[in-house]
Backbone bond lengths (Angstrom), bond angles and torsions (degrees), N, CA, C in turn:
res aa  C-N    CA-C-N  psi(-1)  N-CA   C-N-CA  omega(-1)  CA-C   N-CA-C  phi
1 M - - - 1.435 - - 1.527 115.10 -
2 G 1.356 115.28 -13.84 1.463 119.38 -173.71 1.535 111.16 -62.41
3 G 1.365 116.15 -40.75 1.464 117.23 -179.04 1.534 113.48 -68.83
4 V 1.315 116.38 -37.87 1.456 121.62 -177.39 1.576 107.77 -69.53
5 D 1.333 115.28 -43.71 1.492 119.77 179.20 1.531 109.89 -63.01
6 L 1.284 117.29 -43.48 1.485 124.14 178.26 1.537 109.49 -57.53
7 C 1.330 114.49 -50.46 1.454 121.13 -178.28 1.516 112.08 -61.96
8 D 1.325 115.67 -45.45 1.466 118.27 176.37 1.529 113.11 -61.44
9 R 1.344 118.20 -40.46 1.417 121.38 177.54 1.544 112.16 -64.80
10 L 1.293 116.19 -42.17 1.484 118.50 179.16 1.546 111.56 -67.34
11 I 1.327 117.68 -36.09 1.438 120.18 177.27 1.525 110.68 -64.13
12 S 1.320 116.44 -39.64 1.467 120.06 -178.26 1.511 113.17 -65.57
13 Y 1.330 119.90 -23.34 1.453 119.93 178.41 1.549 114.37 -66.44
14 Y 1.338 117.12 -43.39 1.454 121.13 -174.72 1.530 108.66 -132.96
15 R 1.283 117.94 54.57 1.487 124.46 177.57 1.489 111.00 -66.21
16 M 1.337 119.36 136.23 1.436 124.62 171.01 1.539 108.18 -67.49
17 D 1.329 114.64 133.30 1.450 116.92 -176.80 1.524 111.26 -123.15
18 A 1.274 115.65 128.47 1.442 122.54 177.05 1.486 109.25 -140.74
19 R 1.307 119.60 131.37 1.522 122.45 -178.25 1.544 106.70 -79.83
20 T 1.308 114.27 89.95 1.469 116.80 174.89 1.488 108.13 -145.05
21 K 1.276 116.56 152.20 1.458 121.11 176.05 1.534 111.93 -102.86
22 K 1.345 115.03 1.14 1.450 117.58 -177.93 1.517 106.91 -77.99
23 W 1.320 115.17 124.99 1.484 118.12 -176.75 1.535 109.83 -71.26
24 T 1.356 120.39 -26.55 1.467 120.58 -179.46 1.550 108.62 -65.93
25 I 1.329 120.77 -44.71 1.401 122.10 -177.72 1.555 108.65 -65.51
26 R 1.281 118.25 -46.51 1.500 120.17 178.27 1.517 111.36 -60.90
27 T 1.340 116.61 -35.70 1.478 117.24 -178.98 1.540 109.00 -70.52
28 I 1.300 116.00 -43.07 1.544 119.79 179.77 1.534 107.53 -59.83
29 M 1.350 117.33 -48.81 1.517 118.92 -178.45 1.562 109.31 -62.79
30 H 1.309 119.36 -36.61 1.480 119.76 177.89 1.520 109.87 -62.97
31 F 1.329 118.46 -43.49 1.450 120.10 -179.37 1.543 111.35 -69.77
32 I 1.272 118.67 -30.07 1.453 120.81 174.75 1.540 107.20 -66.93
33 D 1.304 117.39 -48.91 1.518 119.90 175.86 1.562 111.98 -56.24
34 L 1.276 114.02 -40.45 1.451 117.76 -179.43 1.524 112.98 -66.33
35 A 1.332 114.90 -41.27 1.447 118.58 177.51 1.526 112.33 -66.25
36 V 1.309 117.71 -41.79 1.479 122.05 -178.64 1.539 107.75 -65.61
37 T 1.313 118.77 -45.45 1.411 121.92 -177.15 1.531 111.60 -66.08
38 N 1.357 117.51 -40.20 1.463 119.27 177.55 1.515 112.81 -70.44
39 A 1.351 116.42 -30.38 1.474 121.06 173.41 1.519 109.38 -64.79
40 W 1.335 118.16 -44.02 1.476 119.94 179.18 1.486 112.09 -63.69
41 V 1.343 117.99 -41.74 1.452 120.67 177.31 1.525 111.20 -59.30
42 Q 1.334 116.71 -43.24 1.424 121.42 177.25 1.561 113.02 -66.05
43 Y 1.351 116.47 -40.96 1.420 122.26 176.13 1.532 110.16 -59.64
44 R 1.366 117.66 -46.62 1.422 120.65 -179.37 1.543 111.92 -61.76
45 C 1.349 116.06 -41.32 1.447 120.92 -178.81 1.519 108.09 -67.97
46 D 1.297 121.63 -39.69 1.493 122.71 179.18 1.525 109.01 -66.41
47 E 1.329 118.73 -43.23 1.485 120.56 178.79 1.562 113.17 -63.84
48 E 1.313 116.43 -32.27 1.436 120.87 178.60 1.542 109.44 -70.68
49 K 1.324 113.97 -38.36 1.507 118.65 178.22 1.484 111.66 -67.54
50 K 1.381 119.05 -29.93 1.446 124.17 175.87 1.506 111.88 -79.33
51 T 1.316 118.50 0.61 1.484 127.21 -176.31 1.497 110.59 56.77
52 T 1.328 117.60 41.54 1.486 121.02 170.53 1.500 111.87 -71.30
53 P 1.289 119.93 138.23 1.477 118.73 178.33 1.478 111.19 -62.08
54 R 1.341 117.46 146.42 1.476 123.05 -175.01 1.533 111.27 -57.11
55 R 1.337 116.25 -36.93 1.451 120.56 -176.66 1.538 112.35 -65.48
56 D 1.348 116.85 -23.10 1.469 120.55 -178.95 1.551 112.46 -93.71
57 I 1.321 119.18 -3.53 1.412 121.91 176.60 1.520 110.01 -87.66
58 L 1.299 119.48 129.78 1.440 124.10 -174.03 1.526 109.35 -69.04
59 Q 1.342 115.47 141.63 1.394 122.58 172.72 1.528 108.39 -75.35
60 L 1.342 117.66 168.78 1.407 120.45 -176.66 1.548 113.56 -61.50
61 I 1.344 115.65 -44.35 1.464 120.13 179.36 1.530 111.43 -62.70
62 D 1.321 117.83 -39.23 1.503 119.29 178.32 1.493 111.71 -69.39
63 F 1.311 114.75 -35.51 1.516 119.43 177.17 1.511 109.17 -63.32
64 R 1.345 117.87 -45.35 1.439 122.39 177.75 1.522 112.73 -62.16
65 M 1.357 116.44 -40.93 1.438 121.38 177.45 1.536 112.42 -63.04
66 N 1.334 116.26 -43.17 1.473 121.11 177.02 1.537 110.67 -58.30
67 I 1.287 117.87 -43.75 1.446 121.76 179.10 1.513 109.43 -64.31
68 A 1.319 118.30 -45.71 1.470 120.71 -178.81 1.536 109.68 -65.60
69 E 1.360 119.98 -41.00 1.474 120.02 176.44 1.511 112.82 -62.58
70 T 1.314 116.56 -37.41 1.442 120.08 -179.44 1.496 112.38 -66.57
71 Y 1.336 118.19 -42.58 1.417 122.04 175.46 1.542 114.99 -68.34
72 L 1.336 115.22 -39.49 1.444 118.03 174.73 1.538 113.47 -65.66
73 A 1.309 117.28 -35.24 1.440 119.92 175.97 1.465 110.64 -66.15
74 A 1.347 120.33 -38.53 1.452 123.84 177.66 1.515 109.24 -63.66
75 V 1.283 120.08 -38.82 1.461 124.80 -179.54 1.527 108.50 -66.70
76 D 1.320 117.51 -43.54 1.445 122.29 179.34 1.520 111.60 -62.52
77 E 1.325 119.21 -37.44 1.418 123.05 178.76 1.486 112.08 -69.53
78 D 1.303 117.87 -30.57 1.459 120.31 -176.92 1.563 110.79 -83.02
79 S 1.330 118.01 -12.09 1.454 119.07 -179.40 1.521 110.33 -72.49
80 D 1.314 117.21 162.46 1.496 120.69 -173.31 1.560 107.84 -67.61
81 D 1.346 114.50 146.81 1.492 122.75 -176.64 1.522 111.73 -63.72
82 D 1.291 118.58 -30.05 1.510 120.72 -174.76 1.531 109.01 -66.15
83 A 1.314 118.63 -42.89 1.471 119.16 -179.72 1.482 109.66 -68.03
84 D 1.318 120.50 -36.66 1.446 124.25 179.63 1.519 111.15 -64.69
85 S 1.334 115.43 -45.15 1.482 118.20 -177.67 1.556 109.95 -70.39
86 D 1.327 119.54 -32.25 1.457 120.52 173.11 1.485 112.98 -61.16
87 R 1.333 116.94 -41.55 1.427 120.96 -179.18 1.531 110.22 -66.63
88 N 1.296 118.05 -43.85 1.463 120.68 179.46 1.498 112.28 -67.45
89 D 1.344 121.34 -32.37 1.443 123.07 177.69 1.484 111.08 -63.11
90 G 1.345 114.64 -39.87 1.540 120.31 179.84 1.518 109.74 -64.95
91 D 1.319 119.05 -35.98 1.477 122.58 -178.61 1.496 109.47 -64.36
92 D 1.347 120.81 -42.62 1.426 124.11 178.34 1.483 113.46 -59.96
93 E 1.309 117.48 -38.53 1.457 120.93 -178.79 1.529 111.01 -74.55
94 D 1.301 119.26 -30.38 1.450 122.99 -177.55 1.527 112.11 -72.55
95 V 1.326 117.89 -21.93 1.466 119.14 179.29 1.479 115.12 -62.68
96 G 1.324 116.76 -35.90 1.478 120.99 -179.79 1.496 112.81 -96.63
97 A 1.297 118.72 19.96 1.490 123.10 -176.96 1.564 108.82 -71.15
98 V 1.308 115.20 175.02 1.452 123.07 -176.51 1.530 110.50 -62.92
99 S 1.339 118.16 -37.72 1.462 122.82 -179.15 1.561 109.28 -65.12
100 R 1.298 117.18 136.47 1.419 121.43 178.38 1.554 113.79 -83.32
101 R 1.343 116.72 -15.54 1.453 121.09 176.30 1.512 108.94 -74.32
102 R 1.301 115.49 134.73 1.498 120.82 178.39 1.517 108.14 -109.29
103 Y 1.310 111.82 144.09 1.505 118.83 177.05 1.477 108.24 -78.74
104 V 1.324 117.54 122.69 1.458 120.48 -179.26 1.543 106.22 -95.33
105 V 1.359 113.94 122.94 1.482 119.98 178.86 1.500 109.15 -77.35
106 P 1.297 120.54 126.59 1.466 121.22 179.06 1.469 110.60 -65.12
107 I 1.373 115.86 150.12 1.460 120.31 172.55 1.518 110.69 -70.54
108 P 1.317 119.07 127.40 1.448 121.75 -177.13 1.477 114.10 -62.57
109 A 1.303 116.88 160.30 1.455 121.20 176.72 1.511 110.80 -64.68
110 L 1.336 116.04 158.48 1.444 121.48 -174.34 1.523 111.94 -61.78
111 P 1.324 123.13 -38.46 1.449 120.26 177.25 1.513 115.22 -61.32
112 L 1.344 114.98 -34.31 1.472 118.74 177.42 1.505 108.74 -72.81
113 R 1.314 121.24 -38.63 1.470 121.94 -178.26 1.513 112.22 -67.38
114 L 1.340 118.87 -28.88 1.460 123.55 -176.71 1.509 110.21 -99.72
115 S 1.292 121.61 17.02 1.480 123.74 -171.09 1.482 116.62 -78.69
116 G 1.285 120.68 12.01 1.440 120.75 170.78 1.496 115.52 98.88
117 A 1.320 118.78 -138.16 1.440 124.48 -166.00 1.550 112.77 -87.53
118 K 1.307 118.22 15.60 1.474 119.59 -178.77 1.549 107.90 -84.05
119 H 1.295 119.27 -10.40 1.452 122.92 -174.92 1.498 110.81 -92.52
120 L 1.326 117.14 112.74 1.457 122.58 178.82 1.514 111.57 -127.07
121 P 1.296 116.91 138.09 1.460 118.74 176.73 1.534 113.54 -71.56
122 E 1.355 116.51 147.43 1.430 119.80 -178.73 1.544 104.91 -143.16
123 M 1.368 116.76 135.10 1.456 119.34 177.25 1.510 108.50 -83.33
124 S 1.369 113.27 126.75 1.445 118.98 -178.83 1.518 112.05 -78.50
125 S 1.314 115.14 152.30 1.465 118.45 177.41 1.513 114.12 -92.10
126 N 1.329 117.41 9.69 1.447 122.26 178.12 1.525 110.62 -62.82
127 S 1.313 116.03 146.02 1.454 119.84 -177.69 1.551 109.50 -77.90
128 S 1.291 120.02 -25.53 1.489 122.80 178.53 1.512 109.79 -114.54
129 A 1.307 117.47 148.97 1.434 123.05 179.05 1.574 110.85 -77.56
130 M 1.298 112.79 148.23 1.526 119.81 -176.56 1.523 107.55 -101.41
131 R 1.295 117.25 156.10 1.461 122.95 177.64 1.541 109.65 -70.63
132 C 1.317 116.94 137.85 1.445 123.60 178.08 1.537 107.95 -68.59
133 R 1.373 117.39 134.43 1.404 123.00 -174.76 1.531 114.64 -93.67
134 N 1.338 115.58 3.93 1.486 119.89 178.16 1.533 107.28 -72.46
135 Q 1.347 115.45 139.14 1.424 120.23 -176.37 1.549 111.60 -61.70
136 G 1.291 118.46 126.26 1.470 122.18 176.38 1.498 112.33 91.88
137 C 1.336 120.54 -8.72 1.459 121.36 178.35 1.502 110.46 -96.28
138 M 1.352 115.32 137.75 1.466 121.46 -176.96 1.522 111.15 -114.45
139 G 1.363 117.62 8.25 1.408 121.77 -175.83 1.578 113.33 -76.74
140 K 1.320 112.96 167.18 1.469 118.70 177.57 1.507 107.95 -115.82
141 T 1.335 117.12 145.02 1.463 122.06 -176.40 1.511 111.26 -149.23
142 K 1.343 114.66 165.05 1.465 122.38 174.96 1.537 108.30 -113.85
143 V 1.310 118.92 4.37 1.456 122.77 179.61 1.483 113.16 -90.33
144 R 1.324 116.54 127.44 1.467 121.62 -174.39 1.508 109.89 -126.68
145 C 1.345 118.03 139.90 1.459 122.61 177.29 1.540 106.48 -77.50
146 I 1.284 116.08 133.02 1.479 121.88 179.97 1.528 109.94 -67.96
147 A 1.287 119.51 -45.58 1.443 123.37 -175.49 1.551 111.99 -74.20
148 C 1.302 117.03 -44.04 1.462 120.16 -175.28 1.543 113.13 -86.66
149 N 1.322 117.43 -23.49 1.431 125.37 -176.37 1.558 112.12 60.05
150 V 1.333 114.63 40.87 1.459 121.43 174.59 1.479 109.91 -125.49
151 F 1.361 115.91 149.95 1.453 119.97 -179.92 1.491 110.59 -89.16
152 L 1.374 116.89 134.06 1.436 124.25 -176.48 1.552 110.78 -139.84
153 C 1.358 116.32 143.04 1.445 120.24 -177.94 1.544 110.16 -73.40
154 M 1.335 113.53 146.12 1.512 123.08 171.68 1.478 105.60 -141.04
155 V 1.341 118.47 82.68 1.425 121.10 178.48 1.551 108.64 -129.79
156 A 1.312 117.88 171.80 1.490 121.07 -176.11 1.508 111.88 -62.64
157 E 1.352 118.39 -36.78 1.448 119.60 -177.90 1.492 114.68 -72.65
158 R 1.337 116.94 -37.03 1.486 121.98 -177.77 1.553 109.69 -143.71
159 N 1.302 113.85 140.76 1.499 119.98 174.16 1.453 108.57 -115.32
160 C 1.364 118.15 80.98 1.429 122.32 177.54 1.512 111.17 -66.56
161 F 1.271 119.28 -26.77 1.467 121.14 178.25 1.496 112.04 -59.54
162 L 1.365 114.88 -46.62 1.474 118.40 -179.07 1.533 110.31 -72.87
163 A 1.368 115.77 -40.15 1.478 117.04 179.81 1.548 112.89 -62.59
164 F 1.324 115.89 -36.55 1.478 122.76 -178.78 1.549 110.59 -65.01
165 H 1.360 116.62 -35.20 1.453 118.58 -173.79 1.525 112.26 -101.37
166 T 1.298 120.16 16.54 1.481 122.31 174.29 1.513 106.58 -119.92
167 K 1.332 115.64 160.72 1.451 121.12 -175.95 1.496 109.52 -64.07
168 E 1.337 118.82 134.85 1.437 124.15 -178.89 1.495 110.62 -90.66
């Protein structure tokens, strides 16, 4: 009974909630919670066998967030290109707005960063260069990844664009 009790306890921490009386929807959501929780338990067991330090093993909430970000990124990629380009055009105009605060684009999840040929560089029309978002780089650039929407260096001395989109 230890495994069943553990699984029920873990599901109760971050249960998906939807206000519905339909038993079919509630059952489907319960099975999704069950699958995610069991996947996390297996992930944690595998990481412990690989002797990964405890601080590097994802907590359950972070594991669930990575799964959600991965699926949301897949949905965004499948949407039509016109809506995506309209959204990006608005971001470029907001950078030079009256407000001095700039919107910081979060670094995408690892599955989106490594997702293959969808990442193409684009020269931004901003008047000032933006800071490179690759870890450890302090350079400024006008090159932006279309899929990730982050600015990355592409110069002869360093290719942060390639380093950002390959496994670290």
